[in-house]
N, C-alpha and C positions, 0 to 999 in steps of 0.2 A: 330489419324491416323499417321502412321509413315512417309509416303511420301518418294519420291526419288528426286535426283537432276541429271541433265544431263550436261555433259561437252561438249560444242559446240566447235569443233576445228576451229580455225581461218584459218586453211589451206584451207578447202573446205566448211565450214559451216555445216558439218554433226555432229551428235552425236558421240563422240569418246568414252566416258565413261558414264555409268549410274550406280548409286549406291544408296542404301537406306540410309536415315538418321538414326542415332542411335535412339533407343527408350529410354524412360525414364528409363525403367528397365535395359537396357544395359549400360546406362550412370552410373547408380547407382552401377552396378556390377563392372564396370571398376574403379570407384573411390574407391570402397571398396578394390578391388584387389591391387590398387596402394598403399593404406594406409598400407595394410599388408606387401607388398613387401618392402616398405620403411624401416620398422623397422628391416628387415633382411639385406637389401642392404647397409645401412649406416654403418654396422659393417664389411663389406667386405673390406679388405685392398686395398689401392689405386693401388698397383701393380696388383692385381687381376682384379680390374675394368678395368685397362688399357688393359689387354689382351683381355677381352671381346670386348672392343671398337675397338682395332686393327683388330680383326678378322671380325667385322662388316664392317669396312672400306674396308678391302680386298675383302669382298664379294660384295660390291657395285662396286669396281673397276673391278672385274672379270665379272661383268654384264654391263660394261660401254656402249657397243654398243646398247643394248636393251634399257637401261635407256635414252640414248641420243635421240634415235628416239622417245621415248614416250614424252620427253620434247618438241620436235619439234611439234608433233601432238597436244599436249595439249595447248601450248601457242605461237607457231609460230616462235621461233628462228631458223634460218637456221641450218641445220644438220651439216654443216661444223664447227660450233662453239659449239654445245651443249656438245660434249665430254669434253670440257674445264671446264664445270660446275662440272662434277663428279671429275675431277682432282683437281679442286679448293676445293671441299668438303674434299677430302683426305688431301690436304695440311693444311687446317685449323684444321681439326680433329687431325692430327698427331702432329701439333704444341701444341695444347692445352693438348693433352695426354702427350706429352713430358715434359711439365713444371709442370704438376699436382703434382708430388711428392714433389717438393721443394716449390711450391706456396701454397700447402695445409698443409704444415708442421706446427707444433706448433710454435708460436712466443714467444721467451723467452727474457725477459728484463735482465739487468745486474744482476749478482748474489747478493743476499741479505742473509746474514748469518741467519741461523735458519729457512729459508723459501724455499719452492719450489713454483715457480710462472711461469705460462705460460698462453697463450691465445690459445685456440683451435678453429679451423674453423669448425663449425658444419653445415651439410646440412640443408637447409630450409624446405625440405619436398617434396611436390608434385609441380612440375613445369608444367605449362600449356603453351605450345608453339603454338602460333597462327601464322602460316607461310603464306607468300604471294605466288603469282603465278609467279612473274617476274623472280626470281632466287630461285626456290622452294627448292633446296638442299643447295645452298650456304648460304641462310639466315637461314634455319632451323639448320644447323650445328653450327651456332654461339651460340645457347643456348643448343641444345640437348646433344652434346658430353661433354661440360664442366659441364652441370648439372649432368649427369650420373657419370662423373669422380669425382665430388664433393660429391657423395653419395646420390643424390636426385633420385627420380623417375620422369618420364616424360610422360605426355599425350600430344600428338600432334594433333592439328586440322589443316589439310591442307586447302588451298583454294579449292573451288569446281571447279576451273579451272584446277588445277593440283593434283587431288586426288591420282593418282598412285604413287606419290612420298612417301606418307605416307605408302602405302602398301609395297613399295620396301624397305623402311627403316625397317618396321616391319619384313619383310622376312630376311633382313641382320642381324638383331639382333637375330632372331630365329636361323639362321645358325650359329651364334657365340655362341649359347647356353646361351644367357643372361637369367637370372632367370625371370620367369613369373611375369608380373606386373611392371617391371622396365621401360619398354618402351611400350606404347600402342598408337594406333591411333584411333581417333573417328571422324566420319563424323557428324558434328553438324550444325544446322541452326544458324543464328545470335542470335535468341532468346534463343536457348539452350545454346549457349556459354555464354551469359550474365547470365543465371541462374547458370551455373557452377561457374562463377566468384563470383556471389553474395552469393553462398552457401559456405560450407567449402571444396569445391572441389579442391582448389588450394592454395598454399602458396606463389607462385610467378608467375607472368604473364609475358611472353616474347612475345611481339606483334611487328610485322613488317607489316606496311601497311600505309593507308592514314591518314591524319590528322583527318578527320571526324571519322574514325574508332578508332583511338587512343583516341579521346575524349570520345567516347562511352565506351571503355574499362575502362578508368580512372573513369568515372562516376559510372560504375557498381562496381568497386572495392572500391568506397568511403565507409568508415566506417568499412571495413574489416581489416584495419591495416596491409595490406600486401604490399610488394614492387611490382611495375609495371615497367618493362622496355619497353620503347616505341621508336622504330625506325620508324620515320614517313617520310614525304616527303622532298623534296629539290628543290631548284632553283639555282643550283650550278653555280658559276661564274668562269671565267678564265680571267686573265689579261696578255696580251702580251706586254712586255716592248720593248722599242726601241732597246735594245741590244739582243733580243731573237734570237735564232737559228730558223729561219723561217721555214725551211724544217721540222725540228723535231716538231715544234709547230703545224704546219698545220696538219701533219700526225696524231699526237696524239689527237688533239682537234676535228678533224673530227670523229675519232674513239670514242672519249669520248662523243660526242653528238649523234651519230647515231648507235653505237653498240646496239644490242638487240632492234632495232627500237626506241631507245631513252627511253626505258622502264627500267630505272635504277634510283633509288632514288639519287644516287650520280653522275648521268650523267651530262654532260655539257649542260646547257640550256641558258646561256647568256655569251657573250664574249666581252671584252673591249680591244681595240687595240690602242696602242700609235700612234698618228698622223704620226710620222716619218716613220712607217712601215705599216700603214693601207692599202694603196692601194695594195702593193705587197702581203700582207697577204690575203686580201679578194680575190684577183684574184686567188691565189694559192689554197685557201680554196674551192672556188666554183668549180674549176677544179677537185679537189680531190673528192668532193661530187658526181660529175657527173660520177665517175668511179663505183659507186655502181650499183649492178644488183638487181632490185626489182622483186620478183617472188616467185615461189613455193619453200618453204624452204626445201623441201625434196631433191631438186636438189643441188648438191655440188657446182655448179657455182653460186648459189644465195648467195648474201651477205646482202640482206635486205629483211626480211620476213614481214608478216602481223603483225599488232598490235593484242594483245590478245583479246580485247573486242571491239565490235562495238561502244559502247559509247565513248571509247578512240579515235577511228577514228573520230567520230563526233566532239568531243571536240577540237582535234588538228586542224581540218579543220575550225572550228568556230573561234579559236584563230587567225589563219592565215588570214581568211577573214576579221575579225575585224581590225587587224593590217593594212591590205592593205587599208581598207576604211579610216583609220586614217592617211594615208600618207606613210606607209612603202613600201619598194620595194622588190618584190620577185625576187630572182636570178635564180631560177630553173623553167623552163617552164613545164607545164603539159605534153606537147608532148614528153618530154624527158623520161618520165616514164609512159608508156602506161598502165601498170597494176594498176596504182593508180586511181581507179574509185570512184566516189563520194559515192556510196552505199556500198563499200566493205571495208574490214579490211586492204587492201593493200594500205597503205598511202605513197605517194611519199615523199622523203626527201626535206626539204625546208630550205633555208637560207634567212633571212630577214635583209635588211639594212634600214637605216633611221628610226630606231625604237627608242623609248624612254620609260621611266618608267610610262607613263600614259597608256601604252598598256598592256593588260593582258598577252601577250606572254613574256613580260619582268618582270612580277610580280608573276603570278600564275603558279604553277607547270604544265608543259605540258605533260610530261610522254609520249612523242611521238617524231617522227623524224623531229623536227624543232628547229632551233636555231636563235637567234637574235644577231647581231654584231653592236657594237657602237664604235665610235671614241672618244678617250680621249687625253688630252694634258699633263697630268702629273700623277705621282703616287698618289698624293692626290685626284685627281678627280676619279681615278680608285677605290681607297679605299672607297670613299664616295658612289660610285655607287654599289660596291660589298656589302657594308653593308646596302644598301637601300632595304632590303628584310625581310620578316617575317620568312625566313628559315635560317638555319645555319648548314648544314651537312658537306660539303667539299668546298674548294675553292683552286684555283691554280694560280701560277704566272709563267711566262715563261721568263727566263732571264739567263744570264751567270754570274750574280753577286750574289753570295750566301749571302753576307751581306745584300744587298738590299732585297733579298727574306725574310730573317729573320726579318728585320725591318718592312717590309710591313705585314708579317704574324702576328706580334705582334699586329697589329692594325685591322686586319680583323676578324670579328665575325664569327667563324666557329668551328666545332668540329675537323676537320682535315685540315691541311694546306699543300699543295703540292708545290714543285718546280719542274718544267719540267716533271710532270706526272699528271694524273687525273683518275677519275673513277677506282680507285684501292683500295684494302683493304689489308693491311699487318697484319697478325694475331698476330704479336708481338707488335702491337700498339693498343691502346684503340680505339674501334669503338663507337663513340658517337656523338651526335648532340646537338645543342643549339636552343633556340627560338622554333619555331613550327616544327623543325626537330626532336624533341623528348627529352628524358631524359634517364639516366641510361647509361650502358656501357656493351658491349660484347667484347670477345676476350682479348688478352693480360693477364698479371697477374692480372690486375684490374678487368677483367671480372669475376674472381672467387670470388671477394669480394661481388658481387651482388647475388651470388648463395649460399652463406654461411652466417652464423651469428656468431659473436664472442662469445665465452663462456670462462670466466676467471676462472682459478684455482689458489687459494690462500691458500697454505698449510703451516701451522705453525708446525715446528718440535720440538719435546721434550716438556717439561713442561713449 
């Protein structure tokens, strides 16, 4: 039986999208189509691939208003912010398109008499992109555009929370005239996805999601001898030094913790503040959080929308409750955000003080609008606490001393180290994590290394 899935909008709890899952026959047809397309597509020059991709990006941008509203309905981010995701998609795509010709060029060692020698970057084949719901376009672009630019073909499985993103990408590529089979979208169950991975259905897996999901993908791929890129969770820390610009630190760290209702793998989830500025920082931070407007995300005055899933709302409220029972202090009263009802997806923002690392809220990924703040007395103490985590995606320091920032960054276990910014991704830099935050790399020139394989040519000239 084929079956269907329903996307329940967190905006009002109603069914927003309903789609059928792929059948075994349609999956087989799609994989066969992808295999045939790959052998043709890999011979297309990089410059020609770039033109297809540019036109697809332009098609998405031309439809920005419609796509933005769909994002809001599907996962709840306020409409005032969702256009930024489409713009971000275009920025990352254009950067990776722009560097493709040089980064995919043959690598030639020093000249050796009587020989022609070079290393060619060949596409790996069929790339399976497993995209999440929290930034459905921004995360998908990290693998889709570079994969296609490298000569691969792509099959995208979107989250059932944001299925329209895959359909819109399919339409954009069709508008660009991309050859059939180079990009396809499939609505798959978890079990169907596992079967595709276990079969010869893909040569590279690009997964963004939870740690549990990543482990399941890795297990399914075991024995296949294929590469798996895993961008998983985070419990990203920030350290505010005594010399920090407090106004800038507060503004950015509030945004880093509560933008998208905290549903960001690289969002700020724990903050360590030097004792010398702790009281001033906390007072300003709480005042800034109180400026949020929680409510209907379709209204442009709303700055904090619902979390996408009911289980996320339940988890965040449970974390906060357990922390309070263990001695933490809540800085925001429930009466300040009347829309945050216990049974709804509209979760009020919360700042917790008197927290420590025995509490789940300081150890386990929250993925919601809550942050804990701790007082520290030194750089060494802050570093120890930042490293006391199973995750390592991003971390930040807030200071006016660049040398101190570099020295501290050398000691912090993380994939990206920021000074005076957070919750940000620069496509020119490698996007990667350590520990339970994943493995592999997307974006930057290094991202192309994971979507290609080296093939050496060693030609002896003459007799």
